All heavy atoms as an XYZ file, in Angstrom:
884
protein
N       9.842    -10.816      0.067
C       9.403     -9.404     -0.105
C      10.089     -8.843     -1.416
O       9.437     -8.557     -2.374
C       9.741     -8.585      1.107
C       9.091     -7.250      1.140
S       9.385     -6.517      2.756
C       7.767     -6.641      3.384
N      11.353     -8.652     -1.331
C      12.196     -8.367     -2.502
C      11.707     -7.289     -3.442
O      11.925     -7.409     -4.635
C      12.561     -9.669     -3.212
O      13.670     -9.433     -3.990
N      10.942     -6.315     -2.972
C      10.653     -5.178     -3.807
C      11.858     -4.324     -4.019
O      12.828     -4.386     -3.335
C       9.531     -4.308     -3.177
C       8.176     -5.048     -3.091
O       7.940     -5.889     -3.958
O       7.427     -4.816     -2.136
N      11.759     -3.440     -5.051
C      12.848     -2.489     -5.294
C      12.971     -1.488     -4.154
O      11.941     -1.078     -3.592
C      12.601     -1.804     -6.620
C      12.608     -2.708     -7.847
C      13.994     -3.176     -8.184
O      14.940     -2.419     -8.218
O      14.088     -4.413     -8.400
N      14.174     -1.104     -3.829
C      14.467     -0.082     -2.868
C      15.121      1.090     -3.604
O      15.935      0.838     -4.534
C      15.370     -0.580     -1.765
C      14.757     -1.607     -0.824
C      15.894     -2.243      0.013
C      13.749     -0.928      0.112
N      14.814      2.259     -3.181
C      15.474      3.494     -3.693
C      16.341      4.016     -2.541
O      15.823      4.446     -1.502
C      14.432      4.552     -4.102
C      13.515      4.095     -5.151
N      13.800      4.131     -6.465
C      12.327      3.446     -5.052
C      12.855      3.577     -7.199
N      11.896      3.187     -6.345
N      17.638      3.937     -2.682
C      18.569      4.271     -1.617
C      19.449      5.434     -2.037
O      20.043      5.419     -3.084
C      19.398      3.085     -1.175
C      18.470      1.965     -0.674
C      20.433      3.450     -0.069
C      19.196      0.699     -0.396
N      19.533      6.452     -1.197
C      20.429      7.558     -1.328
C      21.526      7.434     -0.290
O      21.303      7.218      0.863
C      19.754      8.941     -1.156
C      20.677     10.090     -1.181
C      20.087     11.409     -0.742
N      18.865     11.703     -1.524
C      17.671     11.924     -1.001
N      17.464     11.859      0.302
N      16.621     12.215     -1.745
N      22.773      7.583     -0.730
C      23.906      7.571      0.215
C      24.315      8.976      0.449
O      24.580      9.745     -0.453
C      25.094      6.743     -0.373
C      24.917      5.234     -0.231
C      26.095      4.525     -0.846
C      24.694      4.734      1.160
N      24.470      9.329      1.718
C      24.882     10.679      2.120
C      26.359     10.626      2.567
O      26.672      9.796      3.481
C      23.989     11.162      3.203
C      24.381     12.545      3.656
C      23.193     13.390      3.954
N      22.409     13.753      2.781
C      21.247     14.229      2.764
N      20.673     14.561      3.922
N      20.606     14.503      1.657
N      27.196     11.359      1.950
C      28.616     11.417      2.271
C      28.937     12.863      2.630
O      28.190     13.799      2.225
C      29.404     10.946      1.070
C      30.871     10.868      1.234
N      31.755     11.947      1.121
C      31.672      9.810      1.567
C      32.955     11.548      1.351
N      32.955     10.289      1.625
N      29.999     13.089      3.314
C      30.333     14.501      3.722
C      30.643     15.377      2.466
O      30.470     16.586      2.581
C      31.595     14.499      4.629
O      32.702     13.879      3.936
C      31.296     13.854      5.951
N      31.006     14.743      1.385
C      31.334     15.528      0.131
C      30.082     15.644     -0.783
O      30.239     16.211     -1.825
C      32.524     14.891     -0.572
C      33.787     14.814      0.250
C      34.247     16.244      0.597
O      34.167     17.180     -0.159
N      34.763     16.356      1.778
N      29.005     14.949     -0.493
C      27.795     15.036     -1.363
C      27.055     13.726     -1.328
O      27.396     12.755     -0.657
N      25.918     13.714     -2.016
C      25.043     12.551     -2.065
C      25.317     11.754     -3.304
O      25.686     12.244     -4.352
C      23.575     12.968     -2.038
C      23.145     13.606     -0.745
O      23.945     13.523      0.205
O      22.076     14.113     -0.636
N      24.978     10.442     -3.189
C      25.007      9.520     -4.327
C      23.617      8.938     -4.454
O      23.125      8.383     -3.470
C      26.077      8.419     -4.068
C      27.440      8.986     -3.899
C      26.028      7.404     -5.266
C      28.469      8.009     -3.397
N      23.051      8.966     -5.642
C      21.758      8.427     -5.812
C      20.636      9.409     -5.839
O      20.861     10.596     -5.939
N      19.442      8.900     -5.716
C      19.038      7.592     -5.303
C      19.302      6.472     -6.327
O      19.293      6.740     -7.548
C      17.543      7.688     -5.012
C      17.087      8.909     -5.744
C      18.270      9.762     -5.933
N      19.680      5.324     -5.790
C      20.018      4.131     -6.612
C      18.858      3.134     -6.376
O      18.510      2.865     -5.261
C      21.380      3.529     -6.223
C      22.492      4.545     -6.366
C      21.676      2.266     -6.961
C      23.783      4.113     -5.728
N      18.336      2.655     -7.498
C      17.295      1.652     -7.384
C      17.909      0.231     -7.389
O      18.623     -0.036     -8.317
C      16.319      1.769     -8.527
C      15.055      0.929     -8.400
C      14.123      1.207     -9.504
O      13.903      2.351     -9.897
O      13.481      0.205     -9.969
N      17.676     -0.523     -6.336
C      18.176     -1.831     -6.172
C      17.168     -2.867     -5.674
O      16.238     -2.462     -4.963
C      19.412     -1.863     -5.267
C      20.606     -1.107     -5.743
C      19.045     -1.358     -3.865
N      17.282     -4.086     -6.009
C      16.402     -5.126     -5.484
C      16.686     -5.331     -4.002
O      17.860     -5.306     -3.592
C      16.689     -6.353     -6.320
C      17.920     -6.131     -7.027
C      18.229     -4.674     -7.036
N      15.649     -5.568     -3.266
C      15.833     -5.820     -1.804
C      16.557     -7.125     -1.512
O      17.015     -7.323     -0.366
N      16.690     -7.994     -2.509
C      17.361     -9.273     -2.244
C      18.907     -9.144     -2.267
O      19.584    -10.124     -1.959
C      16.924    -10.252     -3.347
O      17.277     -9.806     -4.639
N      19.447     -7.989     -2.602
C      20.923     -7.816     -2.555
C      21.427     -7.859     -1.159
O      20.789     -7.416     -0.230
C      21.246     -6.452     -3.163
C      21.103     -6.198     -4.682
C      21.618     -4.841     -5.009
C      21.807     -7.269     -5.469
N      22.647     -8.358     -1.033
C      23.355     -8.244      0.206
C      24.029     -6.831      0.309
O      24.118     -6.152     -0.742
C      24.493     -9.305      0.335
O      25.472     -9.083     -0.661
C      23.909    -10.697      0.290
N      24.425     -6.449      1.424
C      25.119     -5.144      1.569
C      26.390     -5.140      0.735
O      26.665     -4.114      0.067
C      25.469     -4.883      3.083
C      26.316     -3.641      3.212
C      24.128     -4.725      3.861
N      27.128     -6.256      0.657
C      28.287     -6.266     -0.193
C      27.935     -6.045     -1.695
O      28.579     -5.269     -2.345
C      28.990     -7.633     -0.078
C      30.240     -7.871     -0.973
C      31.337     -6.807     -0.653
C      30.784     -9.276     -0.793
N      26.898     -6.711     -2.176
C      26.384     -6.482     -3.572
C      25.984     -5.056     -3.740
O      26.228     -4.480     -4.822
C      25.280     -7.451     -3.911
C      25.716     -8.856     -3.944
C      24.556     -9.848     -3.993
O      23.540     -9.656     -3.370
N      24.723    -10.914     -4.751
N      25.335     -4.467     -2.770
C      24.936     -3.065     -2.869
C      26.179     -2.172     -2.948
O      26.206     -1.223     -3.760
C      24.077     -2.681     -1.666
C      23.739     -1.260     -1.566
C      22.974     -0.577     -2.536
C      24.248     -0.456     -0.473
C      22.691      0.728     -2.457
C      23.948      0.892     -0.449
C      23.181      1.468     -1.394
N      27.154     -2.450     -2.162
C      28.424     -1.648     -2.190
C      29.084     -1.756     -3.552
O      29.580     -0.706     -4.146
C      29.408     -2.107     -1.120
C      29.043     -1.772      0.317
C      30.116     -2.335      1.160
C      29.957     -2.082      2.646
N      31.065     -2.642      3.447
N      29.105     -2.911     -4.124
C      29.598     -3.068     -5.533
C      28.871     -2.239     -6.521
O      29.467     -1.604     -7.377
C      29.623     -4.569     -5.890
C      30.600     -5.442     -5.107
C      30.425     -6.897     -5.225
O      29.339     -7.345     -5.788
O      31.314     -7.640     -4.841
N      27.547     -2.211     -6.372
C      26.739     -1.397     -7.228
C      27.045      0.131     -7.031
O      27.183      0.876     -8.004
C      25.272     -1.710     -7.005
C      24.264     -0.771     -7.603
C      24.235     -1.025     -9.058
N      23.438      0.041     -9.726
C      22.110      0.057     -9.823
N      21.415     -0.861     -9.360
N      21.517      1.139    -10.404
N      27.235      0.496     -5.770
C      27.530      1.924     -5.511
C      28.854      2.269     -6.104
O      28.998      3.372     -6.742
C      27.568      2.160     -3.954
C      28.126      3.551     -3.649
C      26.116      2.041     -3.378
N      29.883      1.378     -6.078
C      31.141      1.651     -6.601
C      31.052      1.852     -8.144
O      31.730      2.678     -8.732
C      32.128      0.532     -6.330
C      32.716      0.525     -4.906
C      33.681     -0.590     -4.719
C      33.408      1.812     -4.574
N      30.170      1.044     -8.778
C      30.054      1.233    -10.225
C      29.377      2.559    -10.605
O      29.587      3.047    -11.688
C      29.269      0.031    -10.798
O      27.922      0.123    -10.471
N      28.547      3.128     -9.683
C      27.866      4.378     -9.894
C      28.607      5.574     -9.230
O      28.099      6.663     -9.322
C      26.437      4.344     -9.337
C      25.546      3.401    -10.124
O      25.979      2.958    -11.196
O      24.449      3.150     -9.683
N      29.771      5.329     -8.628
C      30.521      6.417     -7.910
C      30.869      7.500     -8.883
O      31.340      7.277     -9.951
C      31.777      5.806     -7.277
C      32.277      6.709     -6.168
C      33.228      7.712     -6.326
C      31.942      6.695     -4.812
N      33.458      8.320     -5.136
C      32.720      7.727     -4.166
C      31.099      5.971     -4.029
C      32.641      7.965     -2.842
C      30.988      6.176     -2.647
C      31.735      7.165     -2.050
N      30.608      8.750     -8.524
C      30.917      9.916     -9.398
C      32.435      9.926     -9.776
O      33.327      9.675     -8.991
C      30.599     11.148     -8.546
C      29.616     10.622     -7.492
C      30.017      9.169     -7.243
N      32.662     10.234    -11.070
C      34.052     10.304    -11.586
C      34.657     11.717    -11.559
O      35.797     11.837    -11.786
C      34.000      9.785    -13.062
C      33.440      8.436    -13.280
C      34.325      7.348    -12.753
N      33.784      6.077    -13.060
C      33.491      5.173    -12.133
N      33.636      5.432    -10.840
N      32.990      3.981    -12.479
N      33.741     12.721    -11.204
C      34.277     14.066    -11.118
C      33.583     14.718     -9.891
O      32.640     14.171     -9.325
C      34.042     14.892    -12.385
C      32.571     14.906    -12.784
O      31.746     14.182    -12.191
O      32.250     15.581    -13.752
N      34.132     15.867     -9.510
C      33.603     16.605     -8.405
C      34.286     16.166     -7.077
O      35.259     15.410     -7.066
N      33.713     16.628     -5.971
C      34.309     16.392     -4.645
C      34.356     14.930     -4.237
O      35.315     14.460     -3.681
C      33.595     17.210     -3.570
N      33.321     14.198     -4.659
C      33.266     12.752     -4.268
C      34.327     11.964     -5.042
O      34.790     10.963     -4.496
C      31.874     12.184     -4.595
C      30.855     12.369     -3.510
C      29.454     12.007     -4.016
C      31.183     11.572     -2.279
N      34.759     12.385     -6.217
C      35.720     11.640     -7.005
C      37.062     11.610     -6.259
O      37.842     10.674     -6.477
C      35.880     12.279     -8.364
N      37.302     12.564     -5.396
C      38.544     12.614     -4.596
C      38.643     11.532     -3.575
O      39.708     11.230     -3.045
C      38.711     13.984     -3.960
C      38.808     15.157     -4.922
C      38.811     16.464     -4.154
C      40.001     15.070     -5.870
N      37.430     10.974     -3.178
C      37.384      9.929     -2.151
C      36.798      8.620     -2.708
O      36.016      7.997     -2.013
C      36.555     10.449     -0.946
C      37.269     11.491     -0.132
C      36.681     11.699      1.238
O      36.428     10.600      1.906
O      36.361     12.749      1.587
N      37.181      8.295     -3.900
C      36.634      7.062     -4.444
C      37.256      5.836     -3.772
O      38.430      5.716     -3.652
C      37.047      6.994     -5.961
O      36.525      8.116     -6.598
C      36.496      5.700     -6.592
N      36.371      4.918     -3.282
C      36.902      3.735     -2.583
C      37.595      2.814     -3.642
O      37.170      2.691     -4.713
C      35.657      3.033     -2.030
C      34.503      3.998     -2.244
C      34.956      5.005     -3.236
N      38.646      2.131     -3.127
C      39.348      1.219     -4.067
C      38.630     -0.072     -4.137
O      38.717     -0.772     -5.195
C      40.776      0.994     -3.476
N      37.867     -0.478     -3.135
C      37.099     -1.689     -3.172
C      35.902     -1.606     -2.249
O      35.839     -0.635     -1.460
C      37.984     -2.846     -2.640
O      38.199     -2.733     -1.276
N      34.956     -2.574     -2.355
C      33.750     -2.456     -1.509
C      34.103     -2.523     -0.043
O      33.359     -1.875      0.767
C      32.944     -3.705     -1.927
C      33.462     -4.058     -3.321
C      34.844     -3.638     -3.343
N      35.186     -3.107      0.383
C      35.496     -3.157      1.792
C      35.929     -1.774      2.360
O      35.950     -1.555      3.524
C      36.570     -4.225      2.072
O      37.734     -3.868      1.393
N      36.337     -0.888      1.451
C      36.701      0.494      1.894
C      35.515      1.399      2.059
O      35.680      2.465      2.637
C      37.626      1.137      0.753
C      38.955      0.461      0.744
O      39.357     -0.218      1.699
O      39.629      0.628     -0.300
N      34.298      0.938      1.693
C      33.119      1.721      1.801
C      32.329      1.156      3.002
O      31.996      0.007      3.057
C      32.276      1.613      0.512
C      30.981      2.408      0.468
C      31.297      3.900      0.568
C      30.241      2.113     -0.753
N      32.056      2.004      3.967
C      31.283      1.640      5.146
C      29.863      2.317      5.009
O      29.784      3.485      4.840
C      31.952      2.086      6.434
C      33.356      1.453      6.566
C      33.279      0.008      6.696
C      34.699     -0.585      6.845
N      34.733     -2.003      6.638
N      28.837      1.481      5.098
C      27.442      1.963      4.995
C      26.824      2.008      6.376
O      26.940      0.966      7.090
C      26.675      1.155      3.990
C      25.207      1.677      3.885
C      27.304      1.125      2.680
N      26.143      3.031      6.705
C      25.566      3.224      8.049
C      24.081      3.395      7.926
O      23.629      4.212      7.104
C      26.213      4.438      8.744
C      27.699      4.251      8.829
C      25.572      4.599     10.184
C      28.440      5.591      9.131
N      23.300      2.637      8.708
C      21.850      2.755      8.724
C      21.388      2.799     10.194
O      21.782      1.873     10.949
C      21.159      1.606      8.003
C      19.612      1.558      8.094
C      19.050      2.786      7.365
C      19.125      0.328      7.519
N      20.704      3.819     10.595
C      20.213      3.932     11.936
C      21.323      3.899     12.956
O      21.247      3.261     13.985
C      19.182      2.854     12.327
O      18.062      2.949     11.447
N      22.482      4.526     12.578
C      23.642      4.603     13.547
C      24.451      3.331     13.589
O      25.348      3.277     14.443
N      24.198      2.398     12.778
C      24.949      1.094     12.845
C      25.628      0.807     11.477
O      25.037      0.998     10.448
C      23.998     -0.093     13.190
C      23.448      0.087     14.560
C      22.563     -1.091     14.919
C      22.076     -0.931     16.361
N      20.699     -1.228     16.544
N      26.890      0.338     11.594
C      27.587     -0.083     10.381
C      26.980     -1.374      9.909
O      26.710     -2.306     10.714
C      29.052     -0.282     10.628
C      29.822      0.993     10.805
C      30.181      1.466     12.063
C      30.279      1.755      9.710
C      30.874      2.639     12.250
C      30.964      2.900      9.831
C      31.276      3.314     11.133
N      26.698     -1.485      8.653
C      26.083     -2.672      8.077
C      27.150     -3.719      7.732
O      28.207     -3.378      7.163
C      25.259     -2.301      6.851
C      24.083     -1.242      7.045
C      23.378     -1.086      5.739
C      23.189     -1.718      8.163
N      26.823     -4.985      8.000
C      27.732     -6.059      7.672
C      27.525     -6.508      6.224
O      26.418     -6.481      5.745
C      27.443     -7.241      8.636
C      27.721     -6.985     10.074
C      29.181     -6.703     10.320
O      30.022     -7.359      9.734
O      29.493     -5.824     11.169
N      28.601     -6.891      5.615
C      28.580     -7.258      4.150
C      27.521     -8.372      3.840
O      26.922     -8.420      2.760
C      29.940     -7.678      3.772
C      30.793     -7.098      4.786
C      29.977     -6.904      6.045
N      27.312     -9.294      4.816
C      26.429    -10.419      4.517
C      24.942    -10.139      4.772
O      24.070    -10.954      4.400
C      26.864    -11.639      5.388
O      26.730    -11.262      6.800
N      24.612     -8.966      5.333
C      23.238     -8.665      5.622
C      22.474     -8.426      4.249
O      23.020     -7.925      3.317
C      23.098     -7.383      6.450
C      23.555     -7.606      7.898
C      23.446     -6.308      8.673
O      24.271     -5.425      8.445
N      22.531     -6.232      9.589
N      21.213     -8.846      4.274
C      20.353     -8.673      3.080
C      19.529     -7.458      3.315
O      18.996     -7.180      4.391
C      19.451     -9.912      2.922
C      18.475     -9.737      1.735
C      20.318    -11.186      2.697
N      19.381     -6.622      2.219
C      18.667     -5.338      2.348
C      17.296     -5.522      2.757
O      16.756     -4.757      3.593
C      18.760     -4.624      1.050
C      20.119     -4.145      0.574
C      20.047     -3.422     -0.770
C      20.738     -3.145      1.620
N      16.579     -6.602      2.321
C      15.150     -6.814      2.783
C      15.106     -7.012      4.284
O      14.103     -6.626      4.907
C      14.550     -8.022      2.026
C      13.885     -7.683      0.750
O      13.581     -6.438      0.562
O      13.630     -8.565     -0.084
N      16.140     -7.636      4.852
C      16.129     -7.899      6.306
C      16.248     -6.554      7.091
O      15.972     -6.539      8.303
C      17.198     -8.897      6.714
C      16.989    -10.267      6.103
O      15.836    -10.560      5.690
O      17.952    -11.010      6.037
N      16.693     -5.518      6.438
C      16.932     -4.231      7.093
C      15.736     -3.325      6.978
O      15.763     -2.254      7.508
C      18.163     -3.579      6.493
C      19.496     -4.338      6.671
C      20.557     -3.688      5.755
C      19.931     -4.347      8.101
N      14.700     -3.754      6.307
C      13.516     -2.922      6.135
C      12.961     -2.329      7.430
O      12.588     -1.163      7.478
C      12.478     -3.637      5.312
C      12.702     -3.703      3.808
C      11.567     -4.392      3.112
N      11.855     -4.475      1.679
C      11.509     -3.572      0.791
N      10.877     -2.481      1.240
N      11.792     -3.798     -0.427
N      12.869     -3.129      8.499
C      12.331     -2.529      9.713
C      13.190     -1.319     10.193
O      12.634     -0.309     10.700
C      12.390     -3.659     10.746
C      12.309     -4.928      9.882
C      13.034     -4.601      8.662
N      14.501     -1.389     10.086
C      15.336     -0.258     10.381
C      15.220      0.968      9.464
O      15.554      2.056      9.825
C      16.832     -0.697     10.410
O      17.053     -1.652     11.335
N      14.716      0.651      8.234
C      14.461      1.726      7.274
C      13.067      2.368      7.464
O      12.774      3.268      6.757
C      14.523      1.123      5.853
C      15.820      0.593      5.455
S      15.658     -0.121      3.819
C      17.204     -1.089      3.671
N      12.263      1.796      8.334
C      10.916      2.315      8.575
C       9.965      1.650      7.606
O       8.909      2.204      7.265
N      10.220      0.420      7.133
C       9.332     -0.298      6.184
C       8.922      0.548      4.985
O       7.751      0.868      4.859
C       8.133     -0.892      6.887
C       8.499     -2.097      7.801
O       9.370     -2.845      7.390
O       7.945     -2.173      8.918
N       9.898      0.994      4.230
C       9.580      1.950      3.106
C       8.672      1.355      2.074
O       8.742      0.171      1.742
C      10.954      2.273      2.540
C      11.769      1.037      2.865
C      11.251      0.547      4.202
N       7.845      2.150      1.528
C       7.000      1.862      0.366
C       7.867      1.882     -0.881
O       8.970      2.437     -0.824
C       5.814      2.788      0.235
C       5.015      2.951      1.486
C       4.108      1.724      1.754
C       3.183      2.001      2.917
N       3.589      1.342      4.135
N       7.349      1.443     -1.971
C       8.177      1.327     -3.183
C       8.584      2.688     -3.753
O       9.615      2.803     -4.411
C       7.423      0.582     -4.270
O       6.211      1.275     -4.618
N       7.885      3.770     -3.408
C       8.188      5.064     -3.951
C       8.999      5.937     -2.959
O       9.279      7.080     -3.237
C       7.009      5.835     -4.434
C       5.953      6.050     -3.371
O       6.026      5.341     -2.317
O       5.062      6.889     -3.485
N       9.372      5.443     -1.755
C      10.104      6.138     -0.761
C      11.593      6.044     -1.038
O      12.044      4.999     -1.573
C       9.834      5.581      0.614
C       8.489      5.971      1.200
C       7.529      6.525      0.388
C       8.251      5.748      2.514
C       6.301      6.875      1.005
C       7.024      6.031      3.119
C       6.024      6.646      2.305
N      12.324      7.062     -0.637
C      13.812      7.022     -0.766
C      14.344      6.913      0.583
O      14.066      7.663      1.496
C      14.297      8.324     -1.474
C      13.790      8.381     -2.915
C      15.878      8.361     -1.445
C      14.159      9.713     -3.627
N      15.149      5.861      0.790
C      15.820      5.602      2.070
C      17.193      6.259      2.056
O      17.938      6.041      1.048
C      15.992      4.120      2.287
C      16.792      3.844      3.576
C      14.655      3.428      2.365
N      17.496      7.035      3.083
C      18.863      7.691      3.119
C      19.712      6.850      4.105
O      19.350      6.683      5.252
C      18.723      9.170      3.600
O      17.942      9.876      2.612
C      20.125      9.808      3.703
N      20.902      6.542      3.572
C      21.865      5.869      4.423
C      23.094      6.761      4.369
O      23.256      7.598      3.483
C      22.227      4.480      3.926
C      21.090      3.470      3.936
S      21.692      1.854      3.376
C      20.171      0.927      3.342
N      24.021      6.623      5.343
C      25.267      7.349      5.355
C      26.362      6.440      4.955
O      26.292      5.268      5.163
C      25.454      7.988      6.740
C      24.443      9.035      7.050
N      23.213      8.727      7.604
C      24.457     10.384      6.864
C      22.545      9.833      7.772
N      23.253     10.857      7.329
N      27.440      7.012      4.414
C      28.577      6.260      4.059
C      29.859      7.050      4.356
O      29.880      8.233      4.374
C      28.528      5.805      2.553
S      28.801      7.134      1.413
N      30.846      6.251      4.686
C      32.201      6.787      4.834
C      33.213      5.947      4.052
O      32.952      4.773      3.871
C      32.621      6.818      6.345
C      31.847      7.828      7.115
C      32.532      5.442      6.987
N      34.220      6.585      3.608
C      35.229      5.801      2.880
C      36.477      5.726      3.783
O      36.924      6.705      4.311
C      35.656      6.560      1.536
C      36.803      5.832      0.843
C      34.464      6.755      0.682
N      36.813      4.462      4.041
C      37.975      4.221      4.877
C      39.264      4.382      3.973
O      39.339      3.731      2.931
C      37.919      2.827      5.473
C      39.107      2.505      6.402
C      38.906      1.198      7.014
N      39.070      0.160      5.966
C      39.016     -1.083      6.186
N      38.787     -1.538      7.387
N      39.175     -1.970      5.204
N      40.125      5.191      4.398
C      41.400      5.393      3.606
C      42.172      4.109      3.550
O      42.207      3.325      4.528
C      42.162      6.551      4.272
N      42.829      3.899      2.430
C      43.667      2.710      2.232
C      44.693      2.640      3.347
O      45.364      3.634      3.613
C      44.287      2.709      0.845
N      44.841      1.506      3.918
C      45.850      1.285      4.950
C      45.463      1.672      6.332
O      46.225      1.529      7.234
N      44.281      2.185      6.489
C      43.855      2.632      7.850
C      43.020      1.517      8.479
O      42.229      0.752      7.830
C      43.045      3.893      7.814
O      41.797      3.674      7.251
N      43.220      1.344      9.744
C      42.453      0.423     10.518
C      42.446      0.799     11.955
O      43.225      1.630     12.403
C      43.031     -1.058     10.346
O      44.234     -1.126     11.019
N      41.587      0.174     12.732
C      41.495      0.496     14.147
C      42.795      0.179     14.867
O      43.304      0.949     15.670
C      40.377     -0.253     14.839
C      38.998      0.222     14.436
C      37.929     -0.507     15.148
C      36.601     -0.096     14.750
N      35.534     -0.902     15.436
N      43.444     -0.994     14.500
C      44.592     -1.423     15.212
C      45.762     -0.499     14.916
O      46.585     -0.177     15.800
C      44.947     -2.847     14.832
O      45.162     -2.977     13.503
N      45.934     -0.032     13.692
C      47.021      0.898     13.367
C      46.860      2.255     14.019
O      47.785      2.844     14.391
C      47.187      1.008     11.845
O      46.134      1.661     11.294
N      45.593      2.635     14.142
C      45.331      3.950     14.811
C      45.686      3.826     16.253
O      46.273      4.751     16.846
C      43.880      4.391     14.571
N      45.351      2.701     16.827
C      45.639      2.585     18.299
C      47.161      2.417     18.513
O      47.636      2.967     19.509
C      44.978      1.243     18.826
C      43.457      1.448     18.990
C      42.842      0.242     19.593
N      41.403      0.315     19.621
C      40.571     -0.628     19.324
N      41.007     -1.837     19.035
N      39.260     -0.419     19.322
N      47.884      1.775     17.635
C      49.320      1.591     17.830
C      50.035      2.920     17.717
O      50.979      3.231     18.453
C      49.908      0.545     16.864
O      49.813      1.015     15.533
N      49.530      3.817     16.811
C      50.096      5.171     16.654
C      49.843      5.948     17.918
O      50.677      6.710     18.361
C      49.511      5.816     15.437
C      50.041      5.353     14.075
C      49.370      6.072     12.970
C      49.793      5.450     11.637
N      49.075      6.078     10.534
N      48.645      5.751     18.532
C      48.304      6.504     19.754
C      49.208      6.091     20.877
O      49.655      6.862     21.597
C      46.857      6.197     20.060
C      46.093      7.404     20.618
C      44.599      7.018     20.766
O      44.242      6.587     21.857
O      43.882      7.276     19.837
N      49.468      4.743     20.957
C      50.402      4.225     21.998
C      51.780      4.778     21.815
O      52.492      5.039     22.784
C      50.326      2.725     21.983
C      49.087      2.129     22.535
C      49.143      0.570     22.532
C      47.852      0.029     23.061
N      47.896     -1.441     22.958
N      52.271      4.884     20.583
C      53.573      5.361     20.313
C      53.754      6.809     20.837
O      54.821      7.225     21.188
C      53.909      5.323     18.824
C      54.019      3.859     18.329
O      54.234      2.980     19.159
O      53.979      3.705     17.088
N      52.684      7.583     20.753
C      52.768      8.926     21.140
C      52.885      9.119     22.712
O      53.502     10.073     23.204
C      51.550      9.775     20.677
C      51.506      9.986     19.195
C      50.245     10.736     18.805
C      50.158     10.864     17.315
N      48.936     11.596     16.937
N      52.299      8.189     23.420
C      52.343      8.297     24.885
C      53.655      7.760     25.421
O      54.314      6.880     24.878
C      51.194      7.526     25.500
O      51.381      6.149     25.269
N      54.114      8.363     26.502
C      55.443      7.953     27.078
C      55.279      7.041     28.235
O      56.265      6.678     28.854
C      56.234      9.225     27.388
O      55.568      9.954     28.350
N      54.131      6.760     28.648
C      53.906      5.902     29.848
C      53.226      6.678     30.945
O      52.813      7.847     30.815
N      53.195      6.065     32.107
C      52.458      6.650     33.246
C      53.373      7.435     34.161
O      52.886      8.067     35.069
C      51.651      5.582     33.941
S      52.671      4.360     34.693
N      54.685      7.239     34.078
C      55.586      7.791     35.020
C      56.480      8.874     34.392
O      56.853      8.695     33.234
C      56.423      6.752     35.677
S      55.512      5.423     36.474
N      56.857      9.891     35.096
C      57.777     10.831     34.646
C      59.005     10.853     35.485
O      58.957     10.720     36.758
C      57.131     12.275     34.759
N      60.226     10.876     34.878
C      61.416     10.857     35.545
C      61.864     12.336     35.741
O      61.952     13.027     34.789
C      62.501     10.059     34.792
C      63.823     10.113     35.515
C      61.997      8.686     34.552
N      62.197     12.709     36.947
C      62.623     14.102     37.232
C      64.093     14.138     37.558
O      64.717     13.379     38.041
C      61.830     14.645     38.430
C      60.370     14.751     38.060
C      59.600     15.479     39.151
O      60.123     15.807     40.234
N      58.342     15.665     38.917
């Protein structure tokens, strides 16, 4: 299939795009393209990802895996025609943050299940 896709990324600080990309790109290649087009000024510049792995792309409520091919995601996009703009959401993961570190901080705050009187 591999037609061009027009993708807009929606972030809490503003939109990026639409960016025209071939459908044959993987999500990782798409993220690399987004990083090269990331705004250098304005509110979005304050949250510039350091690498593609810091950028999480969401489509239909699901985080996209780096190895997925955009053409394979067309059914989730509603099988867009060549002149349609597909909106995806993105979040920037702060450097050094991960699920495991957030959980360990949460555990540190709790004192256990028993109280000594």
